N, C-alpha and C positions, 0 to 999 in steps of 0.2 A: 166690368168696365175695362175697355181696351186701353192699354197704356201706349202713349206715343213712343216711338223708338228714339226720339230725340227731344231735347228740351228747348222750346222756342226761346230765342233771345230777343230783347227789345230792339225795335227798328233802329233807334239812335244809339244803340250800344257801341257801334263803330261809326263814329261821326263821318269819317272820310268815305267809307263805303255808302253810307246813307246819302251823302251829298251827290256822289256820282250816280246813284240809282235814281235820285230825284231829277238830276240833270237830264239823263237819257230819257226818263219817262216823260218829263215835262216837254222837252223840245221835240221828242218823238210824237207827243200828242199834238203839238203845233203843226208839225209837218203833215200828220194825218188829217187834221182839220182843214188845212189849206188845200191839200190834195183832193179831198172830198168836195170842197167848194168849187175847185177848178173843174173837176169831172162833172159836177152837177150843172155847171154853166157850159158844158160841152167844149171845153178848151182843148187844144192839141196836147197830145201826150208829152211832147218835148217841153211843155211848160213846167212839168214836174221837175225837170232838171233845174230850172230857175228857182222854183220853190225850195228845192233841196239846198241850193247854194245860199239862199236867204236864211234858211233855218240854221245851217252850219255857221253862217256869219253871226247870227244871234247867239248861238251856242258859244262861240269864241269870245264875243263881247261880254257875255255874262261871266265867263271865267275871269276876265280881267276885272270886272266889277267885284267879283267875290274876293279877290285879293285886296282891292282897295277898301271894301266894306269891312273886311276883317280887321284892318288897321284902324278904321274910323270907330269901330265899336269900343275901342279902348279910350276914346276921347270923351270930352264932356258932351252933353246933349246938344248944346247950341252948335258946337263945332261939327258934330256928326250930322245934324240935320242940314246945316248950311253947305257943308262940303258935299254931302250926298246929292243935294239938289243941283249943284254945279256939275258934278261928275255925271249924274244921270242925264242932264241936258246935253252934255258933250257926247255921251254914248248914243243918245237918240239921234243927234245930228249925224254922227258917223254911220249909224245903222241905216238911217233914211237915205243918206247920200249913196251908200253902196247899193241899196235897193233901187234907187232912182237910176243909177248907172246901169244896173242889170236890165231894168225894164226898158231903158233907152236903147240898149243893144238888141233886146229881143223884139221890141215893137217898133224898131226903126222903119220908117216908111209907111207905117200903118196908123200911127197916132201922132197928131200934130200937137205935142205938148213940149214945153221947155223943161230943162233940167230943174230949174227952180220950182216950177209948178209941180213936178213929180215929187220933189222933196217935201213940199208943203202938204201934198196929198198923202204921202206915206208917213209923215212925222207923227200924225195922230195914231195910226195903227201901231207903228213901232214903239212909240212912246208909251202906249197903253200896255204893250207886251212887256217891255223892259221895266216899266213902273210896277206892274204886278209882280214880276220876278223879284225886284228889289224889296217890295213890301213883304213878300213871302220869305225871302232870305232873312230879313231882320226879325220877322215874327218867329221863325223857327229857332234862330239863334238866341233870341230873347227867352223863348220858352226853355231852351236847353240850359241857359244860364240860371233861370229860376229853379229848374229841377236840380241842377248841380248844387246851388246854394241850399236848397231844401234838404238834399241828401247830406251835405256837409253839416248842416245844423242838426239833423237827426243823429249823425254819427257823434257829434260833439255832445249832444244831450245824452246819448247812450253811454259815452265815456264818462260823463259827469255822474250819471246815475250809478254806473259800475264803481266809480271811485268812491261815491258816497256810501254805497252798499258795503264796499270793502272796509271803509272807515268804521261804519256801524258794526260790521261783522267782527272786527278784530278789537273792539273795545272790551277786552276781557277784564272783568272786575279785578283790580290789583289786590283788593283785600283777600279774595279767595286764594289767589296765588301766594300772597305773603303768608297767610295763615297756614297754608299747606306746607310751605317751605319751613316755616317756624316750627310746625309740628314735627316734621322730619328731623330738623336740627335738634329738637328736644329729645326725640327718641334716640338719636345717635349719642347725645351726651349721656343719656341714661343707659347706654349700651344695649338697648333693645333693638338689635339689628334686624330681627325678623319682621316686626311690624313696620320698621322704618323702610326696609326694602319693599314690603308689600305696598306701602303708601306711595313710595317713589315710582314703583312699577305702574300703579294705577294712574298717577299723575302723568306719567309719560304717555300712557295709552290715551288718556283724555286729550292731552295737548296735541298728540299726533293726529287724532281724529279731527279735532277742530281746525287745525292748520292745513290739513290736506284738502278738505272740502272747499269747493269754490265759493267765493263770497256771495254770489247771486244765485246759487244752486237751490234746488228744492229737494226735500227728502220725504219719505213716507212717515206716517205717525209711528209705525213700527221701528223704523230706523232712528227716529228722534227719541223714542223710549230707550233704545239701546245706548244712545249717547248720554241720556239722563242717568242711566244705571252706572255708566262709567264715572260720571260726576258724583253720584250719590255714594258709590263705593268708597270714594275718598272721604266724603263728609261723614259717613258712618263710622269711620275709624276715629274721628274726632268727637262725635256726639253719642256714639253707641246707641243704647236703647232710647235715648231722648229723641232721636230722629225716627219717625214712623211715616211710612209712605203707603199709598194705596192708588194703584193705577187701574182705572176702569175704562177700557177702550173697547168699543163695540167692534166686532169682526168686520163689519162693513166699512168702518172708519179707519181700520188699520192700514189700508192701501191708499188713503187720501194723502195728497201732497200739501206741504207747507214749507216756508223758508227754513233752511237749516239753522239750527241753534236758536230757534225762536223761543223755545220754552225754558231753556236753561236759566236765563236771567230771572224768570218768574220763580223758579224753584229756589234759586240762590237768594232772591229777595225774601222768600218765605223762611228759609233757614236763618237768615240774618236777623229778621225782625219777629219771628214767631218761635223758632226752636232755641236760638242762642240765649235770649234774655230770660227765658223761663227755666226754672230748675227742673220741672217735670217734662220739659220739651214740648213738642207739638206734633200734630199729624198734618201731613201734606197730601192732598188728594188731587189727582189729575183725571179728568174725564174727557173723553172724545166721542162724539156721536154725530150722525148725519141728521140734519133737520131739513127735509126736502132736498134741494140741490145745494145745500150749504153745509160746511163742516163747522161744528161748534166745539171748541176746546175750552175747558175751564180748569184753572189752577187755584186751589183754595187751601187755606191753612186754618188751624184752630188756635191761632195766637190771639193777642190782645186787640188786633185790628188797628185802624188808623187812630192817631192821636190828633184830633182837630178840635178847635174851640167851638165849632158850630154843631157838634153832635155827629152821629153816624148817618148813614144814608147810602145811596147808590147813585151811580151816574157815570158818564163817560166824558165829562168836561175837563176843565183845567185842573191840574194837580197842585196848583200854587196854594201855599198855606197849609198843606197837609204834612204833618210832622213826619210820618213814616216815609213818605216818598221824597221829601226834600233832600234827605240825606242819602238817598240811593244813587245820587250822581246821574248817570246816563241810563240806568236800567230800564224803567218803564218808558221813558221818552225815546230810548233807542228802539224799543219794540214798536212803538207807535209810528216812528219814522220809517222803519222797515216795512210795516204793513202799508203805509201810504205810498211808498215807492213801488211796492209789488202789486197793490190792488186798487190804488186810488180811493174813490168813494165807495167801492164795492166791499169794504170791510167794516167790521164792527169791533170796537175796543171799549169794553165797559168794565168799570171798577165797582164792586159792591162791598159795603162795609156795614153789616148788620149791627143793630144796637147791642145784641147779646155777645158780640165779639166775633173774631175771625176776619178773614180778608179773602176776597175772591176776585180774580181777573178772568173775564170772559172774552174770548176771541172768536169771531165768526167770519169766515171767508168763503168764497165760492168753492164748491167741491170740484176737485181735479184728481182724477184717478191716475195712478202712476202707470207708466208704460211697463210692459212685461220685463224689459231689460233692467228697469230700475228696482224691481222687486226680487231679482235674483239673490239668493242667499237668505231671504226672509221666508222661511217655510212654515211659519205659524203666526197667528195674529199677535199683536202687541200685548193683548191682555194675558197671553200665555207666557210671555217672556218673564222669567223669574228675576227677582231683585238679586243683587250680589249676595253671595254667601255671607253668613255671619262674620263680621270683620274680626280681625285679631284685636284683642283688647289693648288699648294704649292709654297712657295717662291723659286725663282730660285737660285740654289746653285752651285757655280763653281766646276769644276772638278779638280782632283788632277793632277799636272803636271806629264808627263811621265818621 
């Protein structure tokens, strides 16, 4: 495919240049039409000079009208229409008077018509011409105003969406941060400087990673798994062998894109309600696979599941009345809002709570492969990314109540 050496710009991108282009093209067309009509009627060649003067006169009058109309467009509709009618009538009278005067000079002695008769005869033609010019002027400017308002509204919506995404993106669960800092403080008090330094280093790496990435950016599954490993490296120092994870990512899905930091709240939710309350801990499983042209990601745990009066089940409806999710604050609602912002109705967000226990969240979004530049530095599929090394043993510190 041959690429153009330049990038075409919209015709009305430069309004001033577009106005003059239309002026010369329009009045040039009027001159050509009248000249052809005169030649078809076998008129003398010197009549073209009269036609040229008439066209130049109309060109000049239209410039005056454009200045007046530009001011009238800022007024109310009644004032604009009324004043336009008066100004247009005066302009037609002036145009017809000049045309009648020119024809009186050119046809003197050959046509027995009065000046008033010529004005009346020419007023219809000149009125039609200036009336069409006025209607086109208002139509084009109205169109440009609508386009400008639509562009402004689109920019405002984009800014609002970006602000909302930023708000959702930076709603880091304070319990995780507080518990981590509390763990570090306890390790320092116990003079276990090595595990305290290791936890602080991992917390710093995780926060740096989350704050550097753009609020509305997308990452690959492989990159999201790396972020989860940074987070899990901190949590493993608190829960040790009680926290067990299993990442099952198909190689074809490792390069699929999804909103950054979308899965971390799900894993955090599983740690808080499955690993923390059970003495034996729990397992957290993350699976990612392609189903046709869609990416399906599931995060599940082996915890007690939802605590609801109506029994277990599955669904993607409201979370109201569900004991586990009510106390999570903005976690699951945050994810649902981000998916709605990014994909609209093209996403699926489902919660499953089997009667035998456990809790699963399934996310399904359109498959979007990452560009080559986005995958630089990821040389192997996410399934091959190892979990953090066995953490330094630290005293078990309880979590903060929800």
